[in-house]
Steps between C-alpha positions, in 0.01 A plus 500: 500500500640837400409814688548848327549770750492814265257751624433310825286698758401418852146418381639264230713328771203465716288336216785261419511399862121455504519277192726248686263492794173437300369146540517265220187360321373177672485180323189578320673811344301768683601832365725722698403872536793681343358840603719775363812279450658546163438206260767432240419537138360204321787324321762593751491187703809275502602174654534511881383862546296402803738262665674733751172675597330177577775241592778730599875471422755311690874405448578363162603138429839363603754496236793257436462124453146516627400648163727284287200348308318835455509699172455880530210688300320819491146610421428839346216722376446841350595678838860367438527679166800413287679222688887473502491133392878469443560620858256236629655224280848574621380498857379144457136530418410246229124524463223757508136539493348807344140634571300489168147575597252598780136423479376551144598865494871541538807396307855578650630811326863379548428151379728493187807627680449282793418176309730523215774656710509205735498260228785680300737471797446126526239470769203246495194730537112486522214718571241545771152631522374709792147363579213732577218248574240779559534642150442202252506120521799280517463366143469841355815609683693194392409579144611856537832389659564235219411755232732763634832344588402216723540209251753213518721334242726205554830670411695435818490879581131560586353421846126424555278802571427591859165595666593770758210467747540707813356789699287743307688835495184669378245400767390181704784263543306193364336712212151460661498123438433216735771227543294272266442778249878575500601131450245493203655812353848351519383171347358687205826687444738202528273276291481744217867567512576135469256456216661801317868414564524135605668607820379523856581849628703566803298655791650787677349579846564547873393235753304759711312626202432144365356404844288820525357488157490136376440354841841328459391306196715198399331481164803618284799336674518201278526683166613857563851579601504734803688839520485613866546851633648540828766762599668308786791269578297188404217418257289387800154352469372423160139510385301160541593220272836627376782296647772726368539836318643547152593880552535711798475871473706592809551887467391813334815690592766322284770695306427623139144357511335471834302187470729193517410132514656158555416230264490183704754295300811555283488655138426158353159514685432845367555352154275212580215733595542691176502179291182361670 
């Protein structure tokens, strides 16, 4: 999560503090009352933007031999602008995910530089979709994603698409859906994505959101790789059904690009996910 302090006032600081103190929506997705709190512009959401506010931030993962079987990657969106891909590559980053779409109304304005730039330096890369289940159905959003950069090809350099399903930055945390309604929406998305591409999409989420908004459903663990968000020294508890994670987003304050991730395996496992 990135905080911009230009033009900060005492009133703005108070509102920011109040935002952190507001209760989350319950399991049925009851709407919060945002009052006069600023709501970000539609399309500006990015992977993990609500993690610190809802789950906090602890010490990062240990280094050294404990991470010998991890492969470093980043995720980016339009808020990163033009990314210094050569710098990231030289620092050891070998894969990347780029935001392609949000809802059925937004396409990443920096997509070409980010998607082709990561490829040109040698990275394996893929794309993600920021879900807004309160705007249109899951199948419609999967179609929009595939039609606007979210496809997949077996070229050894393209990762399967990601469904980014997390706290709603524009309103109620669970997008006004019950747990069963949210599970049905996710099912519509992943089924349509598979029918369009032949691949099961990765699901990016945080355990606390998943518990709150899906009732801790285990319905997707057998087919969809898990990308877990937790800014702490360990991955911690996973959502129901998943025995292990595929990717861990462990920080939003890394060098060059803030959002850094460990792929749970060596480079050959990243290649294996790309190849399907």
